N, C-alpha and C positions, 0 to 999 in steps of 0.2 A: 457604465457597464460593470463597475465593481465598487465594493466598499473598501475604504482605505483607512489606515490609522495614520493620521497626519500626513497623508499622501505617500506613505512609505511601504505599506504592506497591503497590496490589493487582495481582496477575497472576491473572485469572480462570481457574478450571479450565475445561477444554474437554470436549467429548464427540465421539465418533465418530458420523457421520451417513451412512446409506446413501443413495446417489443412484441410483434405479432405472435400470438399463442402463448405468451409468457406473462405479460402484465406491463405495468407502467413503472419506470424507474426514474431516477433523477441524476443529472450529470452536470458537472461544471466543466467549462471548456475555455481554453485560451488558444488563439490561432498560432502564435509563435511566428518566427520569421518565414518569409515565402519559401516554400519547398522544404521546410524543416521536417525531419522524421517525427512520427507520432509516438508519444509515450502514453500508454494507458496505465493510470495509477490506481492500484487496488489497495484499499485501506485495510487497517487492522481491526481486530475484534473490539466491539463497543465504541468504535469511532464512526466516521462517515468520510465521504470523499473530501469534504471541506475541512473537517477537523484534523484528519491525518496529514494533509498536504498543504495547508494554508501558508505555513512558514516557508515552504520550498518552492511554491508555484512561481513567484516572481523570478527567481534565479533560473529555474528550469525553462521558463517561457522565453528566455533569451536565446535558447538553442533548439527548442522542441515545440511542436504542437502538443497541447496537453488535453487529455480527456480523463476526468476523474469522477467515476460513477459511485453511487451509494449501493452497497451490496444488499441482498435480500434482508428485510427486517431492520436494517440499519438506516437511520436518517429517514429519507424519503424513498428508500429502495422498494423493490417489488414486495407486495404483501401477498402471502400465500398461506393456506392452512396446511400445506404439506410440511413434512419434516424437513428441517434445513439440511441440505446436501451441498457439499463443496462443489461437486460436479455440476449441480444446477447453476451455481454462481459462475462457473467457468463458461457454461453454455450461454448464460445471460451476457457475459462480456462479448462473446462471439456474435450474439444476436445484435447487441448494441453497435458493434463495429460494422456489421452489415447495414444497419439502418443509417449510420453516419458515413457510409461508403468508404470505410477504412479497410484497405486490402492487406496492409502490412503494418506492424507496430512492434515496438519494444514494450513488453509488459513488465511493470514494476510492482512488486508485491511486498507489503510490510506486514510482518507477524501473520495473522490469519490470511492476509492477502498473498503470502508466499505460496501456500498450498493451492490457492485459487489460480495464481499465475502458472504454477507448475502444471496444473490440470488443463489450463487453456492451451499450453504447449502440447500436452499429451492428446487432447481431444480435438484440437483445431490447429494442427501444425502449420498449415499454410498461412495462417494469420501471423504467427510469431516469428519475428526476425531475431529477437534476442530477449534475454531476461535479466532483470536486476532484482535481487532477492535480499531483503533487509530484515534483521531481527527475527529470523524465521528458521525453519528446518524442514526435513522430510519425514520426521517422526517426533512427536511431542511427548507421548507417554507410552512406555513399553507394556505396562500391565494395566488391565482393566480396573483393578482395585485402586490404582493411583489417580484415576481421572478426576475424582472429586477434589483430591489434594491439588492436582494441577490447576483446575479451575480456580480454586481459592488463591493459589499463588499468583496466577495471572491477574486476578482482581486486585490483590494487595499490591502487586508491583506497579500497577497502573493507578494506584490511589483510588480505587473504585469500590471498596467494600461498601455494601449497601446499594450498589448500582447507581450512584448519584453524581459522581464528580469528575468526569474527564477533565473538566475545566481546571481541576487542581494540578493537572499536568501541564497546563498552559502557562508558560513563564511570563512574568512581568519584566520585560527588558526595558527598563526605564519607563518614563511617563508616556512614551509614544504608543505603548500597548494598552494604556489605561483608558484612553478616550477614543471613541469611534463616532464620527459624525453620523447622526441618524439620517437615513436615506430610505425612502419608501417604507418607513415604519420599522426598519431593522434595528437590531440591538445597539445600545450605545457603547458597550464595552465588549472586548473579546471574551471575557469570562461569561457575560450574559449570553452572548451569541453561542458559545460552546454549550452552555446549559440548554439553550433553546434547541440546538441540534440534537442533543441527547433526549430531550423530551419527545422527539419524534420517533424514537426507536419503538419497535414492537418487541418488548422485552422477552416474551415467550420465545420468539424466533431467535433473539440474540443469545439467550442461554442455551437454546438448541444448537446454535453455532459453536458455542464453547464445547459442547459435548462432541460435535463433529470434529473439531480441532483436536480434541484429546484422543480421538480414535484414528486420526490420519496416519498412514504409514506408506510412504512411497519408496522405501529403501530398495525394494525389489527391482524398480525400474529407473531410479533417478540417474543411474550410471549410463543410461542410453541417451541422455540429453545431447543434442547435436547442434545447438545454436550457441552463439557467444553469450556467456553468462557472467555476471558479476555478483558477488555476495558481500554485503555490508554486515560486518560482525559488530554488534553492540557490546563493547568490552566490559561495561559495568552492569550488565543485565542480570537481574536477580530472578527473572521469570524464565528466561531461556539462557542457561549458562554459556558463556562464550566458547568453552571447550566443545560443547555439542554443536554450536554453530560452525565452528572451524572444521569439525569432523564431517558435517553436512557438506560444506564447501569442497572438502577433499573427495567426496563421492561423485562430484559433477566434473566430467572430463574438461580440463582446460579452464575451469572457472577462475576468475581473478578474485582476490581477497582484499577487501578494503576495511581495515579496522576503524571503528568509530568510537571515540571516547564518550561514554554516556550509557544510560540504562534503557529500559524498554520503552520509555516515553520520550526519548530523545527527538522523535519526529516532531514534537511540539515546540522544539527550539530552533531558532534561526541557524544555530551552529550546524544543524544537520544538512543544510542546503549545500554546503561546499562538497562534502564527500558524496552526497547523492548525485550532484551534477557531474562530478568526476567519474563516478561509476557509470552513469548513463552515457556520457560522452565516450568513455572507453568502449562500451558495448557498441555504440553507434559506429565508432571508428572501425571496430572489428567486423561489423556487418558490412561496411563499405570496403573492407579488405585491405586496409592500409595501416593498421596498427597491430602490434603484438599483444598477446595475452600477458598480463603481469600477475604472477602468483606469489603472494607473500613477499612482494618487493623484488622478485626476480622475473626477468623476461623469459617467456616460453613461446614456442612457435604458435602463431595464430591458427584458427581452424577455417579460415576463409569464410 
């Protein structure tokens, strides 16, 4: 069912799923323990469901059912001639949940996935039990004239100048990441697999997504969020300064703050699994109503 690096790092096979009236997307899934809560993992810009989350899926799958789709234009996500809209991505997530018969989920968003997750809550509140938002914000660029600069910074921070190398952000953690057994014709190395994932992008849509991210601004309503929320702040981030991420967390009522040592591509490291699992379990516990909110290391009353 999955590709592994020396049996240690499974990359679950995915499948194409038709969303009525919307198109066909691609999703990777892991069942998790019986009765486990569902987490819907929403990837970042210029990534895919597999690329963004492959290092964290094994740890998350010990506690949660995992659903990790590709967003529009990314990987094998929906292809459309329409201008990329974050709201369309949020509606895609809700449509996928309906097809998979998911009534409730914790939605986890990384970078670009953060606004998508926020919009899933805003547009489909009955689906969202809680949110985990990482390396993201509610406003990325204040002034229109800064959007090109913002896009360039995001590309540079991700090691993607020229649009070619997300694999540069994939670490070699010893030799176990260097060799992958070929199965069903899949790539022999993690780096090759990452490049193959990126070759599937519709780059016109991907760069339209960058523009959409630069114009996103949810500050007028982010303070109305009423579900348990955790914010993972990437403390070494040169694309989204941590001060801005912390300010964003402060605008969400009762949000817990989880500092993460690393930059904007920390999701490609196995080190990200521990804080991500902690944040997801914190939100799941608060959804169940038996854990307090922890804000910057201090306990605060839960929101039920």
